[in-house]
C-alpha positions in Angstrom: 17.2 7.1 -14.8 18.8 3.7 -15.2 20.4 2.4 -18.4 17.7 -0.3 -18.7 15.1 2.5 -18.9 17.0 4.2 -21.6 17.3 0.9 -23.6 13.5 0.3 -23.2 12.9 3.9 -24.5 15.1 3.3 -27.5 13.5 0.0 -28.3 10.0 1.7 -28.0 11.0 4.4 -30.4 11.8 1.8 -33.0 8.2 0.4 -32.9 5.6 1.5 -35.4 3.2 4.2 -34.3 0.4 1.6 -33.7 2.7 -0.6 -31.6 3.9 2.4 -29.6 0.2 3.4 -28.9 -0.6 -0.2 -27.7 2.5 -0.2 -25.5 1.5 3.2 -24.1 -2.0 1.9 -23.3 -0.5 -1.2 -21.6 1.9 0.9 -19.5 -0.9 3.2 -18.4 -3.2 0.4 -17.5 -0.5 -1.2 -15.5 -0.5 1.7 -13.1 -4.1 1.2 -12.1 -5.8 -1.6 -10.1 -7.8 -3.9 -12.2 -11.6 -4.1 -12.0 -11.2 -7.7 -10.7 -9.0 -6.6 -7.9 -11.4 -3.8 -6.9 -14.4 -6.1 -7.0 -12.6 -8.7 -4.9 -11.6 -6.1 -2.3 -15.1 -4.7 -2.3 -16.6 -8.2 -1.7 -14.2 -8.9 1.1 -15.1 -5.6 2.7 -18.8 -6.2 2.3 -18.4 -9.6 4.0 -16.4 -8.2 6.8 -19.1 -5.5 7.5 -21.9 -8.0 7.4 -20.1 -10.2 9.9 -19.4 -7.2 12.1 -23.1 -6.2 12.0 -24.3 -9.8 12.7 -21.9 -10.0 15.6 -23.1 -6.8 17.1 -19.8 -5.0 16.6 -21.4 -2.3 14.5 -24.8 -0.9 14.1 -26.9 0.1 11.2 -28.9 3.2 10.5 -32.2 3.5 8.7 -32.4 5.6 5.4 -34.7 8.0 7.2 -31.9 8.6 10.0 -29.2 9.1 7.3 -31.4 11.5 5.4 -32.4 13.5 8.5 -28.7 13.8 9.5 -27.7 14.9 6.0 -30.4 17.6 6.0 -29.1 18.9 9.3 -25.5 19.1 7.9 -26.7 20.8 4.6 -28.7 23.5 6.4 
């Protein structure tokens, strides 16, 4: 572990319990992708799939086809 990490740990220990909890929450949240980033990526993927379908690059299946195939797999 680098010396800067040790310094940060020492500084964090000097915080109040409430501030340490806030800092811990912040650090944990920083490990995850934000909702906005997930929504943006999902929107981009949806747009790409719509374009691919409209261009004939991919096909679609009816709900009945999907359910029939699922039933086959589950039997």
